[in-house]
N, CA, C and O of each residue as an XYZ file, in Angstrom:
332
protein
N      -5.091     -7.772     10.417
C      -4.508     -6.630     10.094
C      -5.514     -5.704      9.389
O      -6.153     -6.079      8.406
N      -5.625     -4.523      9.913
C      -6.504     -3.503      9.392
C      -5.789     -2.294      8.688
O      -4.644     -1.952      8.984
N      -6.512     -1.712      7.789
C      -5.924     -0.556      7.069
C      -6.841      0.659      7.269
O      -8.029      0.717      6.951
N      -6.078      1.654      7.867
C      -6.805      2.939      8.105
C      -7.486      3.501      6.825
O      -6.856      3.402      5.772
N      -8.622      4.038      6.817
C      -9.183      4.675      5.634
C      -8.271      5.606      4.954
O      -7.548      6.363      5.602
N      -8.281      5.575      3.612
C      -7.360      6.441      2.834
C      -7.757      7.863      2.865
O      -8.948      8.144      2.995
N      -6.768      8.876      2.746
C      -7.027     10.330      2.688
C      -7.600     10.531      1.236
O      -7.392      9.749      0.309
N      -8.343     11.672      1.162
C      -9.097     11.910     -0.069
C      -8.026     12.002     -1.172
O      -8.265     11.392     -2.214
N      -6.954     12.642     -1.078
C      -5.979     12.855     -2.186
C      -5.633     11.488     -2.581
O      -5.625     11.305     -3.798
N      -5.337     10.454     -1.816
C      -5.002      9.092     -2.371
C      -6.221      8.446     -2.992
O      -6.011      7.663     -3.919
N      -7.405      8.655     -2.628
C      -8.554      8.042     -3.202
C      -8.601      8.708     -4.622
O      -8.827      7.994     -5.599
N      -8.401     10.008     -4.757
C      -8.472     10.680     -6.038
C      -7.246     10.209     -7.009
O      -7.377     10.145     -8.231
N      -6.212      9.934     -6.417
C      -5.037      9.502     -7.192
C      -5.281      8.059     -7.666
O      -4.860      7.720     -8.772
N      -5.917      7.229     -6.908
C      -6.273      5.761     -7.368
C      -7.354      5.951     -8.429
O      -7.287      5.229     -9.424
N      -8.310      6.811     -8.332
C      -9.415      7.019     -9.308
C      -8.722      7.455    -10.599
O      -8.971      6.792    -11.606
N      -7.880      8.496    -10.692
C      -7.291      9.082    -11.808
C      -6.469      8.113    -12.465
O      -6.319      8.266    -13.677
N      -5.870      7.078    -11.868
C      -4.970      6.162    -12.540
C      -5.713      4.783    -12.680
O      -5.126      3.758    -13.027
N      -6.982      4.840    -12.397
C      -7.816      3.436    -12.640
C      -7.320      2.340    -11.794
O      -7.073      1.220    -12.240
N      -7.174      2.699    -10.507
C      -6.451      1.618     -9.644
C      -7.406      1.331     -8.506
O      -6.988      0.594     -7.613
N      -8.613      1.805     -8.422
C      -9.647      1.597     -7.264
C      -9.822      0.201     -7.123
O      -9.632     -0.313     -6.020
N     -10.206     -0.571     -8.232
C     -10.605     -1.973     -7.992
C      -9.350     -2.774     -7.663
O      -9.482     -3.758     -6.934
N      -8.226     -2.471     -8.099
C      -6.949     -3.138     -7.846
C      -6.548     -2.927     -6.368
O      -6.072     -3.852     -5.710
N      -6.738     -1.760     -5.886
C      -6.411     -1.388     -4.614
C      -7.340     -2.138     -3.576
O      -6.934     -2.660     -2.537
N      -8.544     -2.113     -3.982
C      -9.556     -2.904     -3.077
C      -9.322     -4.333     -2.937
O      -9.529     -4.939     -1.886
N      -8.852     -4.909     -4.100
C      -8.493     -6.311     -4.135
C      -7.308     -6.603     -3.249
O      -7.303     -7.592     -2.516
N      -6.253     -5.707     -3.312
C      -5.068     -5.856     -2.631
C      -5.204     -5.545     -1.220
O      -4.560     -6.174     -0.380
N      -6.021     -4.591     -0.906
C      -6.197     -4.324      0.508
C      -6.956     -5.443      1.332
O      -6.701     -5.703      2.508
N      -7.918     -6.071      0.570
C      -8.558     -7.282      1.168
C      -7.650     -8.416      1.316
O      -7.680     -9.074      2.356
N      -6.826     -8.711      0.346
C      -5.815     -9.663      0.487
C      -4.858     -9.324      1.568
O      -4.476    -10.245      2.290
N      -4.418     -8.106      1.775
C      -3.568     -7.765      2.700
C      -4.111     -7.937      4.114
O      -3.401     -8.387      5.012
N      -5.395     -7.568      4.303
C      -6.015     -7.727      5.591
C      -6.205     -9.123      5.995
O      -6.261     -9.347      7.204
N      -6.320    -10.148      5.125
C      -6.350    -11.575      5.342
C      -5.029    -12.139      5.634
O      -4.860    -12.860      6.618
N      -4.030    -11.825      4.772
C      -2.687    -12.448      4.822
C      -1.535    -11.468      4.257
O      -1.170    -11.407      3.083
N      -1.079    -10.769      5.262
C       0.017     -9.661      5.103
C       1.154    -10.324      4.281
O       1.811     -9.625      3.509
N       1.397    -11.591      4.413
C       2.501    -12.238      3.810
C       2.232    -12.793      2.487
O       3.122    -13.434      1.929
N       1.158    -12.623      1.956
C       0.892    -13.303      0.619
C       1.792    -12.814     -0.458
O       1.960    -11.609     -0.640
N       2.392    -13.759     -1.197
C       3.439    -13.441     -2.069
C       3.201    -12.450     -3.247
O       4.114    -11.856     -3.821
N       1.957    -12.343     -3.529
C       1.712    -11.370     -4.661
C       1.629    -10.092     -4.146
O       1.501     -9.217     -5.002
N       1.668     -9.685     -2.857
C       1.704     -8.402     -2.410
C       2.979     -7.791     -2.301
O       3.102     -6.568     -2.235
N       4.061     -8.686     -2.276
C       5.497     -8.247     -2.290
C       5.748     -7.146     -1.306
O       6.315     -6.094     -1.599
N       5.263     -7.473     -0.049
C       5.422     -6.454      1.046
C       6.986     -6.427      1.341
O       7.618     -7.474      1.482
N       7.571     -5.173      1.426
C       8.995     -4.952      1.834
C       9.241     -3.836      2.607
O       8.608     -2.788      2.476
N      10.199     -4.021      3.469
C      10.682     -2.816      4.399
C      11.665     -2.002      3.366
O      12.567     -2.508      2.699
N      11.313     -0.751      3.389
C      12.158      0.177      2.588
C      13.369      0.697      3.308
O      13.365      0.793      4.535
N      14.468      1.055      2.533
C      15.730      1.595      3.066
C      15.412      3.179      3.341
O      14.703      3.858      2.599
N      16.046      3.651      4.518
C      16.620      3.025      5.474
C      15.595      2.387      6.415
O      14.574      2.985      6.754
N      15.889      1.211      6.806
C      14.994      0.413      7.514
C      14.434      1.049      8.825
O      13.253      0.890      9.133
N      15.294      1.768      9.587
C      14.847      2.373     10.779
C      13.675      3.315     10.629
O      12.985      3.672     11.584
N      13.478      3.714      9.328
C      12.244      4.703      9.198
C      10.920      3.985      9.386
O       9.874      4.588      9.624
N      11.021      2.578      9.261
C       9.754      1.685      9.364
C       8.800      1.936      8.228
O       7.601      1.803      8.473
N       9.160      2.265      7.070
C       8.278      2.420      5.959
C       8.315      1.137      5.012
O       9.371      0.634      4.628
N       7.097      0.682      4.689
C       6.996     -0.516      3.895
C       6.232     -0.215      2.661
O       5.507      0.778      2.601
N       6.372     -1.033      1.686
C       5.770     -0.919      0.425
C       4.932     -2.378      0.056
O       5.263     -3.501      0.436
N       3.920     -2.074     -0.674
C       3.193     -3.326     -1.071
C       2.776     -3.113     -2.570
O       2.555     -1.981     -3.001
N       2.686     -4.111     -3.262
C       2.471     -4.014     -4.788
C       0.907     -3.827     -5.075
O       0.158     -4.726     -4.693
N       0.470     -2.913     -5.607
C      -0.924     -2.680     -6.226
C      -1.013     -3.452     -7.481
O      -1.904     -4.277     -7.682
N      -0.006     -3.149     -8.384
C       0.063     -3.835     -9.751
C       1.547     -3.858     -9.977
O       2.389     -3.597     -9.118
N       1.804     -4.233    -11.352
C       3.373     -4.232    -11.730
C       4.014     -2.799    -11.706
O       5.221     -2.602    -11.564
N       3.091     -1.854    -11.855
C       3.615     -0.429    -12.029
C       3.566      0.444    -10.643
O       4.390      1.327    -10.404
N       2.507      0.090     -9.767
C       2.166      0.876     -8.649
C       2.344      0.297     -7.501
O       2.093     -0.902     -7.377
N       2.835      1.096     -6.401
C       3.079      0.678     -4.972
C       2.310      1.504     -4.041
O       2.002      2.650     -4.369
N       1.973      1.016     -2.901
C       1.412      1.818     -1.932
C       2.515      1.730     -0.756
O       3.018      0.680     -0.356
N       2.790      2.989     -0.292
C       3.700      2.986      0.939
C       2.975      3.125      2.200
O       2.006      3.882      2.267
N       3.392      2.421      3.240
C       2.583      2.486      4.467
C       3.579      2.323      5.701
O       4.761      1.993      5.605
N       2.965      2.583      6.751
C       3.756      2.302      8.136
C       2.688      1.799      9.131
O       1.497      2.070      8.978
N       3.146      1.075     10.134
C       2.257      0.627     11.171
C       1.994      1.738     12.242
O       2.973      2.298     12.734
N       0.897      2.045     12.581
C       0.381      3.118     13.516
C       0.112      2.291     14.833
O       0.219      2.884     15.906
N      -0.167      1.209     14.816
C      -0.391      0.247     15.972
C      -0.009     -1.154     15.513
O       0.287     -1.422     14.349
N      -0.040     -2.044     16.538
C       0.442     -3.504     16.110
C      -0.377     -3.957     14.971
O       0.185     -4.458     13.997
N      -1.659     -3.823     15.011
C      -2.564     -4.500     13.861
C      -3.212     -3.341     13.057
O      -4.311     -3.554     12.544
N      -2.623     -2.142     12.907
C      -3.313     -1.135     11.994
C      -2.058     -0.476     11.484
O      -1.055     -0.143     12.114
N      -2.395     -0.338      9.931
C      -1.561      0.397      9.157
C      -2.108      1.594      8.423
O      -3.305      1.601      8.137
N      -1.285      2.668      8.073
C      -1.720      3.809      7.368
C      -1.039      3.876      5.968
O       0.188      3.933      5.887
N      -1.781      3.869      4.947
C      -1.082      4.007      3.642
C      -1.029      5.525      3.483
O      -2.053      6.207      3.534
N       0.089      5.997      3.304
C       0.448      7.439      3.131
C       0.828      7.882      1.710
O       0.862      9.078      1.421
N       1.091      6.994      0.900
C       1.413      7.372     -0.557
C       1.110      6.196     -1.558
O       1.188      5.016     -1.218
N       0.815      6.548     -2.618
C       0.735      5.598     -3.772
C       1.511      6.122     -4.882
O       1.244      7.224     -5.362
N       2.571      5.306     -5.370
C       3.421      5.882     -6.203
C       3.776      4.920     -7.522
O       3.656      3.695     -7.498
N       4.162      5.568     -8.497
C       4.593      4.927     -9.757
C       6.055      4.306     -9.468
O       7.054      5.010     -9.320
N       6.053      3.028     -9.414
C       7.365      2.341     -8.975
C       8.435      2.616     -9.923
O       9.605      2.623     -9.540
N       8.128      2.834    -11.084
C       9.307      3.085    -12.265
C       9.444      4.343    -12.693
O      10.187      4.558    -13.651
N       8.724      5.442    -12.034
C       8.843      6.896    -12.326
C      10.247      7.340    -12.033
O      10.738      7.060    -10.940
N      10.966      8.049    -12.980
C      12.273      8.593    -12.612
C      12.182     10.096    -12.653
O      13.167     10.782    -12.379
């Protein structure tokens, strides 16, 4: 599984929230084993949109979708508990 390079705004968001090293670790783990339990990959509702989330840490999630069978694109990094 490969991850498309991040957009500049996402790179800046990760840097601003001190998540760069955590994201690098998670993306390496994801590319080697998409089903690793610590990633907590889940299909979001409504399921027909095909949007998934994976855990960067306890607070932050990366949202992604499959662009091809073995390629994903992360389109957002969010605070999981923000209201």
